[in-house]
DONUDREN-166734 format. One record per atom (N, C-alpha, C): y, x, z; residue in three letters; residue number from 1; atom name; chain. Coordinates in nm, 4 decimals, decimal comma. Layout:
N
+----------+----------+----------+--------+-----+-------+--------+
:        Y :        X :        Z : residu : num : atome : chaine :
+----------+----------+----------+--------+-----+-------+--------+
:        Y :        X :        Z :    Ala : NUM :    CA :      A :
...
+----------+----------+----------+--------+-----+-------+--------+
! end
This chain:
59
+----------+----------+----------+--------+-----+-------+--------+
:        Y :        X :        Z : residu : num : atome : chaine :
+----------+----------+----------+--------+-----+-------+--------+
:   0,1132 :   1,1166 :   1,6120 :    Met :   1 :     N :      A :
:   0,0324 :   1,0180 :   1,6596 :    Met :   1 :    CA :      A :
:  -0,1043 :   0,9882 :   1,5454 :    Met :   1 :     C :      A :
:  -0,1653 :   1,0069 :   1,6155 :    Thr :   2 :     N :      A :
:  -0,3084 :   0,9831 :   1,5152 :    Thr :   2 :    CA :      A :
:  -0,3816 :   0,8209 :   1,5221 :    Thr :   2 :     C :      A :
:  -0,3989 :   0,8106 :   1,3676 :    Lys :   3 :     N :      A :
:  -0,4412 :   0,6631 :   1,3482 :    Lys :   3 :    CA :      A :
:  -0,5783 :   0,6391 :   1,4338 :    Lys :   3 :     C :      A :
:  -0,6103 :   0,5436 :   1,4564 :    Thr :   4 :     N :      A :
:  -0,7478 :   0,4962 :   1,5062 :    Thr :   4 :    CA :      A :
:  -0,8347 :   0,3936 :   1,4187 :    Thr :   4 :     C :      A :
:  -0,7512 :   0,3487 :   1,2910 :    Phe :   5 :     N :      A :
:  -0,8285 :   0,2865 :   1,1801 :    Phe :   5 :    CA :      A :
:  -0,8089 :   0,3323 :   1,0441 :    Phe :   5 :     C :      A :
:  -0,8341 :   0,2817 :   0,9799 :    Asp :   6 :     N :      A :
:  -0,8421 :   0,3231 :   0,8323 :    Asp :   6 :    CA :      A :
:  -0,7471 :   0,1654 :   0,7366 :    Asp :   6 :     C :      A :
:  -0,6228 :   0,2190 :   0,7192 :    Cys :   7 :     N :      A :
:  -0,5757 :   0,1118 :   0,6704 :    Cys :   7 :    CA :      A :
:  -0,6161 :   0,0502 :   0,5443 :    Cys :   7 :     C :      A :
:  -0,6441 :   0,1548 :   0,4474 :    Val :   8 :     N :      A :
:  -0,7418 :   0,0788 :   0,3169 :    Val :   8 :    CA :      A :
:  -0,8314 :   0,0011 :   0,3590 :    Val :   8 :     C :      A :
:  -0,9213 :   0,0688 :   0,4345 :    Glu :   9 :     N :      A :
:  -1,0662 :   0,0501 :   0,4804 :    Glu :   9 :    CA :      A :
:  -1,0162 :  -0,1742 :   0,5224 :    Glu :   9 :     C :      A :
:  -0,9013 :  -0,1457 :   0,6171 :    Met :  10 :     N :      A :
:  -0,8936 :  -0,2814 :   0,6981 :    Met :  10 :    CA :      A :
:  -0,8324 :  -0,3709 :   0,5774 :    Met :  10 :     C :      A :
:  -0,7678 :  -0,3473 :   0,4750 :    Lys :  11 :     N :      A :
:  -0,6689 :  -0,4135 :   0,3819 :    Lys :  11 :    CA :      A :
:  -0,8205 :  -0,4596 :   0,2947 :    Lys :  11 :     C :      A :
:  -0,8880 :  -0,3843 :   0,2718 :    Asn :  12 :     N :      A :
:  -1,0399 :  -0,4335 :   0,1803 :    Asn :  12 :    CA :      A :
:  -1,0925 :  -0,5482 :   0,2548 :    Asn :  12 :     C :      A :
:  -1,1081 :  -0,5002 :   0,3677 :    Arg :  13 :     N :      A :
:  -1,2323 :  -0,5948 :   0,4702 :    Arg :  13 :    CA :      A :
:  -1,1376 :  -0,7287 :   0,4744 :    Arg :  13 :     C :      A :
:  -1,0402 :  -0,7410 :   0,4773 :    Ile :  14 :     N :      A :
:  -0,9577 :  -0,8464 :   0,5191 :    Ile :  14 :    CA :      A :
:  -0,9631 :  -0,9311 :   0,4028 :    Ile :  14 :     C :      A :
:  -0,9085 :  -0,8770 :   0,2883 :    Gln :  15 :     N :      A :
:  -0,9358 :  -0,8951 :   0,1083 :    Gln :  15 :    CA :      A :
:  -1,0518 :  -0,9923 :   0,0878 :    Gln :  15 :     C :      A :
:  -1,1678 :  -0,8884 :   0,1720 :    Ala :  16 :     N :      A :
:  -1,3066 :  -0,9364 :   0,1181 :    Ala :  16 :    CA :      A :
:  -1,3378 :  -1,0757 :   0,1915 :    Ala :  16 :     C :      A :
:  -1,3069 :  -1,1015 :   0,3367 :    Glu :  17 :     N :      A :
:  -1,3072 :  -1,2011 :   0,3872 :    Glu :  17 :    CA :      A :
:  -1,2303 :  -1,3075 :   0,3477 :    Glu :  17 :     C :      A :
:  -1,1094 :  -1,3392 :   0,2912 :    Ile :  18 :     N :      A :
:  -1,0332 :  -1,3965 :   0,2884 :    Ile :  18 :    CA :      A :
:  -1,1060 :  -1,4409 :   0,1455 :    Ile :  18 :     C :      A :
:  -1,0935 :  -1,3772 :   0,0679 :    Met :  19 :     N :      A :
:  -1,2008 :  -1,4207 :  -0,1060 :    Met :  19 :    CA :      A :
:  -1,3445 :  -1,4886 :  -0,0477 :    Met :  19 :     C :      A :
:  -1,4156 :  -1,4640 :   0,0398 :    Ala :  20 :     N :      A :
:  -1,5761 :  -1,5246 :   0,0541 :    Ala :  20 :    CA :      A :
:  -1,5006 :  -1,6695 :   0,1250 :    Ala :  20 :     C :      A :
:  -1,4097 :  -1,6486 :   0,2292 :    Ala :  21 :     N :      A :
:  -1,4016 :  -1,8204 :   0,2657 :    Ala :  21 :    CA :      A :
:  -1,2856 :  -1,9260 :   0,1628 :    Ala :  21 :     C :      A :
:  -1,2395 :  -1,8334 :   0,0596 :    Tyr :  22 :     N :      A :
:  -1,1991 :  -1,8790 :  -0,0796 :    Tyr :  22 :    CA :      A :
:  -1,3197 :  -1,9639 :  -0,1530 :    Tyr :  22 :     C :      A :
:  -1,4306 :  -1,8824 :  -0,1943 :    Glu :  23 :     N :      A :
:  -1,5409 :  -1,8923 :  -0,2400 :    Glu :  23 :    CA :      A :
:  -1,6402 :  -2,0225 :  -0,1640 :    Glu :  23 :     C :      A :
:  -1,6064 :  -1,9885 :  -0,0196 :    Ala :  24 :     N :      A :
:  -1,6504 :  -2,1278 :   0,0173 :    Ala :  24 :    CA :      A :
:  -1,6085 :  -2,2642 :  -0,0026 :    Ala :  24 :     C :      A :
:  -1,5152 :  -2,2655 :  -0,0088 :    Arg :  25 :     N :      A :
:  -1,4401 :  -2,4130 :  -0,0229 :    Arg :  25 :    CA :      A :
:  -1,3672 :  -2,3877 :  -0,1395 :    Arg :  25 :     C :      A :
:  -1,3878 :  -2,3100 :  -0,2449 :    Gln :  26 :     N :      A :
:  -1,3390 :  -2,3355 :  -0,3536 :    Gln :  26 :    CA :      A :
:  -1,2866 :  -2,5166 :  -0,4531 :    Gln :  26 :     C :      A :
:  -1,4215 :  -2,5653 :  -0,4088 :    His :  27 :     N :      A :
:  -1,4174 :  -2,6760 :  -0,4912 :    His :  27 :    CA :      A :
:  -1,3485 :  -2,7589 :  -0,4182 :    His :  27 :     C :      A :
:  -1,3089 :  -2,7335 :  -0,2621 :    Glu :  28 :     N :      A :
:  -1,1951 :  -2,8300 :  -0,2032 :    Glu :  28 :    CA :      A :
:  -1,0469 :  -2,8460 :  -0,2703 :    Glu :  28 :     C :      A :
:  -1,0259 :  -2,7310 :  -0,3457 :    Phe :  29 :     N :      A :
:  -0,8756 :  -2,6908 :  -0,3975 :    Phe :  29 :    CA :      A :
:  -0,8833 :  -2,6905 :  -0,5043 :    Phe :  29 :     C :      A :
:  -0,7534 :  -2,7129 :  -0,5533 :    Ala :  30 :     N :      A :
:  -0,7030 :  -2,7160 :  -0,7434 :    Ala :  30 :    CA :      A :
:  -0,6694 :  -2,5646 :  -0,7814 :    Ala :  30 :     C :      A :
:  -0,6373 :  -2,4496 :  -0,6483 :    Ser :  31 :     N :      A :
:  -0,6071 :  -2,3052 :  -0,6942 :    Ser :  31 :    CA :      A :
:  -0,6385 :  -2,2327 :  -0,5576 :    Ser :  31 :     C :      A :
:  -0,6200 :  -2,1259 :  -0,5994 :    Phe :  32 :     N :      A :
:  -0,6331 :  -2,0150 :  -0,4649 :    Phe :  32 :    CA :      A :
:  -0,5226 :  -2,0766 :  -0,3730 :    Phe :  32 :     C :      A :
:  -0,3942 :  -2,0798 :  -0,4626 :    Ala :  33 :     N :      A :
:  -0,2509 :  -2,1241 :  -0,3384 :    Ala :  33 :    CA :      A :
:  -0,2685 :  -2,2414 :  -0,2833 :    Ala :  33 :     C :      A :
:  -0,3643 :  -2,3349 :  -0,3326 :    Glu :  34 :     N :      A :
:  -0,3223 :  -2,4711 :  -0,2531 :    Glu :  34 :    CA :      A :
:  -0,4496 :  -2,4423 :  -0,1000 :    Glu :  34 :     C :      A :
:  -0,5873 :  -2,3298 :  -0,1730 :    Phe :  35 :     N :      A :
:  -0,6331 :  -2,2658 :  -0,0473 :    Phe :  35 :    CA :      A :
:  -0,5731 :  -2,1847 :   0,0644 :    Phe :  35 :     C :      A :
:  -0,4467 :  -2,1213 :   0,0015 :    Val :  36 :     N :      A :
:  -0,3944 :  -2,0397 :   0,1208 :    Val :  36 :    CA :      A :
:  -0,3405 :  -2,1535 :   0,2027 :    Val :  36 :     C :      A :
:  -0,2114 :  -2,2580 :   0,1670 :    Lys :  37 :     N :      A :
:  -0,1585 :  -2,3430 :   0,2332 :    Lys :  37 :    CA :      A :
:  -0,2546 :  -2,3964 :   0,3192 :    Lys :  37 :     C :      A :
:  -0,3856 :  -2,4589 :   0,2888 :    Ala :  38 :     N :      A :
:  -0,4539 :  -2,5199 :   0,3477 :    Ala :  38 :    CA :      A :
:  -0,4852 :  -2,4541 :   0,4658 :    Ala :  38 :     C :      A :
:  -0,5347 :  -2,2976 :   0,4630 :    Ala :  39 :     N :      A :
:  -0,5706 :  -2,2247 :   0,5843 :    Ala :  39 :    CA :      A :
:  -0,4766 :  -2,1997 :   0,6702 :    Ala :  39 :     C :      A :
:  -0,3306 :  -2,1696 :   0,6323 :    Ala :  40 :     N :      A :
:  -0,2084 :  -2,1282 :   0,6844 :    Ala :  40 :    CA :      A :
:  -0,1863 :  -2,2858 :   0,7674 :    Ala :  40 :     C :      A :
:  -0,2193 :  -2,3535 :   0,6963 :    Ala :  41 :     N :      A :
:  -0,1876 :  -2,5089 :   0,8201 :    Ala :  41 :    CA :      A :
:  -0,2994 :  -2,5551 :   0,9199 :    Ala :  41 :     C :      A :
:  -0,4108 :  -2,4804 :   0,8764 :    Glu :  42 :     N :      A :
:  -0,5066 :  -2,4848 :   1,0121 :    Glu :  42 :    CA :      A :
:  -0,5308 :  -2,3728 :   1,1190 :    Glu :  42 :     C :      A :
:  -0,4276 :  -2,2765 :   1,0839 :    Ser :  43 :     N :      A :
:  -0,3915 :  -2,1430 :   1,1467 :    Ser :  43 :    CA :      A :
:  -0,3271 :  -2,1780 :   1,2973 :    Ser :  43 :     C :      A :
:  -0,3822 :  -2,1660 :   1,3954 :    Glu :  44 :     N :      A :
:  -0,3260 :  -2,1896 :   1,4982 :    Glu :  44 :    CA :      A :
:  -0,1907 :  -2,0440 :   1,5236 :    Glu :  44 :     C :      A :
:  -0,2570 :  -1,9248 :   1,4853 :    Phe :  45 :     N :      A :
:  -0,1509 :  -1,8333 :   1,4722 :    Phe :  45 :    CA :      A :
:  -0,0237 :  -1,8663 :   1,3909 :    Phe :  45 :     C :      A :
:  -0,0670 :  -1,9374 :   1,3053 :    Val :  46 :     N :      A :
:   0,0752 :  -1,9383 :   1,1869 :    Val :  46 :    CA :      A :
:   0,1466 :  -2,0664 :   1,2622 :    Val :  46 :     C :      A :
:   0,0719 :  -2,1499 :   1,2926 :    Arg :  47 :     N :      A :
:   0,1541 :  -2,2567 :   1,3914 :    Arg :  47 :    CA :      A :
:   0,2284 :  -2,2129 :   1,5296 :    Arg :  47 :     C :      A :
:   0,2204 :  -2,1054 :   1,5676 :    Glu :  48 :     N :      A :
:   0,2588 :  -2,0378 :   1,7052 :    Glu :  48 :    CA :      A :
:   0,3781 :  -1,9596 :   1,6051 :    Glu :  48 :     C :      A :
:   0,3585 :  -1,9168 :   1,4842 :    Met :  49 :     N :      A :
:   0,4430 :  -1,7936 :   1,4576 :    Met :  49 :    CA :      A :
:   0,5680 :  -1,8831 :   1,3785 :    Met :  49 :     C :      A :
:   0,5761 :  -1,9953 :   1,3272 :    Arg :  50 :     N :      A :
:   0,6679 :  -2,1019 :   1,2676 :    Arg :  50 :    CA :      A :
:   0,7170 :  -2,1550 :   1,3734 :    Arg :  50 :     C :      A :
:   0,6584 :  -2,1804 :   1,5024 :    Glu :  51 :     N :      A :
:   0,7369 :  -2,2338 :   1,5919 :    Glu :  51 :    CA :      A :
:   0,8371 :  -2,1424 :   1,6905 :    Glu :  51 :     C :      A :
:   0,7399 :  -1,9964 :   1,6856 :    Lys :  52 :     N :      A :
:   0,8693 :  -1,9106 :   1,7690 :    Lys :  52 :    CA :      A :
:   0,9765 :  -1,9050 :   1,6617 :    Lys :  52 :     C :      A :
:   0,9378 :  -1,8751 :   1,5230 :    Phe :  53 :     N :      A :
:   1,0599 :  -1,8139 :   1,4421 :    Phe :  53 :    CA :      A :
:   1,1442 :  -1,9509 :   1,4060 :    Phe :  53 :     C :      A :
:   1,1134 :  -2,0653 :   1,4559 :    Gly :  54 :     N :      A :
:   1,2030 :  -2,1639 :   1,4077 :    Gly :  54 :    CA :      A :
:   1,1790 :  -2,2094 :   1,2623 :    Gly :  54 :     C :      A :
:   1,0905 :  -2,2313 :   1,2213 :    Arg :  55 :     N :      A :
:   0,9749 :  -2,2718 :   1,1021 :    Arg :  55 :    CA :      A :
:   0,9322 :  -2,3823 :   1,1177 :    Arg :  55 :     C :      A :
:   0,9765 :  -2,4936 :   1,0109 :    Pro :  56 :     N :      A :
:   0,8630 :  -2,6154 :   1,0581 :    Pro :  56 :    CA :      A :
:   0,7290 :  -2,6056 :   1,0428 :    Pro :  56 :     C :      A :
:   0,6498 :  -2,6743 :   1,1473 :    Ala :  57 :     N :      A :
:   0,5295 :  -2,6335 :   1,1285 :    Ala :  57 :    CA :      A :
:   0,3827 :  -2,6798 :   1,0066 :    Ala :  57 :     C :      A :
:   0,4715 :  -2,7662 :   0,9560 :    Lys :  58 :     N :      A :
:   0,3687 :  -2,7720 :   0,7931 :    Lys :  58 :    CA :      A :
:   0,4772 :  -2,7227 :   0,6374 :    Lys :  58 :     C :      A :
:   0,4140 :  -2,6803 :   0,5564 :    Leu :  59 :     N :      A :
:   0,5026 :  -2,6722 :   0,4573 :    Leu :  59 :    CA :      A :
:   0,5558 :  -2,7522 :   0,3513 :    Leu :  59 :     C :      A :
+----------+----------+----------+--------+-----+-------+--------+
! end
């Protein structure tokens, strides 16, 4: 099976997007971990996965 994407490029792109989002909002958070928790709390995808797998909607 031939891959249709570059895993390393995808990882680097996603990490760059996350860091850009953090840098734009870092003044709102005491740490990167707090930013990640807030981003997860705002994510519809995370909410759906928590519901699907029986996890609470909030951390």
